[in-house]
C-alpha positions as CSV (number, residue, x, y, z in Angstrom):
1,M,-0.1,0.2,-0.1
2,T,1.5,3.5,-0.9
3,N,1.4,6.5,1.0
4,D,0.2,9.8,0.2
5,A,3.7,11.2,-0.6
6,E,4.4,8.2,-3.2
7,T,0.7,8.6,-4.6
8,I,1.6,12.6,-5.1
9,A,5.0,11.8,-6.6
10,D,3.3,9.1,-8.9
11,L,0.7,11.7,-9.9
12,S,3.2,14.4,-10.7
13,R,5.4,11.8,-12.9
14,N,2.0,10.6,-14.7
15,A,0.7,14.2,-15.4
16,E,4.0,15.3,-17.1
17,A,4.0,11.7,-18.9
18,A,0.5,12.2,-20.2
19,L,0.9,15.9,-21.0
20,A,4.0,15.0,-23.1
21,A,2.2,12.2,-24.9
22,V,-0.8,14.4,-26.0
23,E,1.4,17.0,-27.1
24,R,3.5,14.6,-29.3
25,L,0.1,12.9,-30.6
26,A,-1.4,16.4,-31.3
27,S,1.9,17.4,-33.1
28,N,1.2,14.1,-35.3
29,D,-2.4,14.6,-35.7
30,A,-2.6,11.2,-34.2
31,T,-5.2,12.1,-31.5
32,D,-7.7,10.0,-33.5
33,E,-6.1,6.8,-32.5
34,V,-6.7,7.8,-28.5
35,P,-9.8,6.1,-27.2
36,D,-12.5,8.4,-26.1
37,E,-12.5,6.7,-22.6
38,T,-9.0,8.0,-22.0
39,A,-9.6,11.7,-23.1
40,Q,-12.5,11.3,-20.6
41,R,-10.8,10.0,-17.8
42,L,-7.6,12.5,-18.0
43,L,-10.1,15.6,-18.1
44,L,-12.2,13.9,-15.1
45,A,-9.2,13.7,-13.1
46,G,-7.9,16.9,-13.7
47,V,-11.5,18.9,-13.4
48,R,-12.1,16.8,-10.0
49,L,-8.5,17.6,-8.6
50,F,-8.5,21.3,-9.6
51,A,-12.1,22.2,-8.5
52,R,-11.0,20.2,-5.0
53,K,-7.8,22.4,-5.0
54,I,-10.0,25.7,-5.1
55,D,-12.8,24.7,-2.9
56,C,-11.2,22.7,-0.1
57,E,-7.9,24.7,0.2
58,H,-9.9,28.1,-0.3
59,R,-7.3,29.7,-2.7
60,T,-7.2,30.4,-6.2
61,I,-4.5,28.8,-8.6
62,S,-3.9,29.3,-12.4
63,P,-5.8,26.5,-14.2
64,M,-2.4,26.0,-16.2
65,P,1.3,26.2,-15.7
66,Q,2.7,29.4,-16.3
67,S,4.4,28.3,-19.5
68,A,1.4,26.5,-21.0
69,T,-1.0,28.1,-23.2
70,L,-4.9,27.2,-24.5
71,N,-6.6,28.8,-27.5
72,A,-9.8,30.1,-27.8
73,T,-11.1,27.2,-29.5
74,E,-9.7,24.5,-26.9
75,V,-11.1,26.6,-24.1
76,A,-14.8,27.4,-25.5
77,V,-15.1,23.6,-26.6
78,T,-13.9,22.2,-23.5
79,V,-16.0,24.7,-21.5
80,T,-19.1,24.1,-23.7
81,E,-18.9,20.5,-23.3
82,L,-18.6,20.4,-19.6
83,M,-21.5,22.9,-19.1
84,R,-23.5,20.5,-21.1
85,A,-22.5,17.3,-18.9
86,A,-23.2,19.1,-15.8
87,D,-26.8,20.6,-17.3
88,L,-25.4,24.1,-16.6
89,N,-26.3,27.1,-18.9
90,M,-24.8,30.5,-19.3
91,F,-27.1,32.1,-16.6
92,D,-25.7,29.3,-14.1
93,L,-22.1,30.0,-15.5
94,A,-22.9,34.0,-14.8
95,M,-24.0,33.1,-11.2
96,W,-20.9,30.8,-10.5
97,S,-18.3,33.5,-12.1
98,G,-19.6,36.3,-10.1
99,R,-18.9,34.5,-6.7
100,A,-16.1,35.8,-4.6
101,R,-12.8,33.9,-5.7
102,P,-10.7,33.0,-2.2
103,G,-8.5,35.7,-1.1
104,E,-10.5,38.0,-2.9
105,S,-12.3,41.3,-0.9
106,S,-15.9,41.7,-2.3
C-alpha cells in the first residue's frame, strides 16, 4: 500500500508524461487513435483535482502552468461540453463566475 507522498509523486510524474504524450500525438495529428474514454478520464481527473484544490483549500490557482497556453477554441469547446455534461447554462455560469474568489475582497 502506498502512502500519500508516493501517490502524489506518482501523480506528478504521470501528469507530466500524459501531457507530453498528448502534445506528441497532437503534433502528429494522431489523437483520433486515442480512445475517447482515455480523454474523458484525463479530463475528469484534472477537473476533480483542480476544483477540489480551489474549494477545499480556499485559494485560487491558475488553471495552467505558467509556460502553458490554450487557444480560444480549446477553451470554448471544453467549457461548452463540460457545461452540457453538468446541465449548466450561461445564466448558471454567470452566477458562479460572480462569486467571490478565495483571497479576494468583495
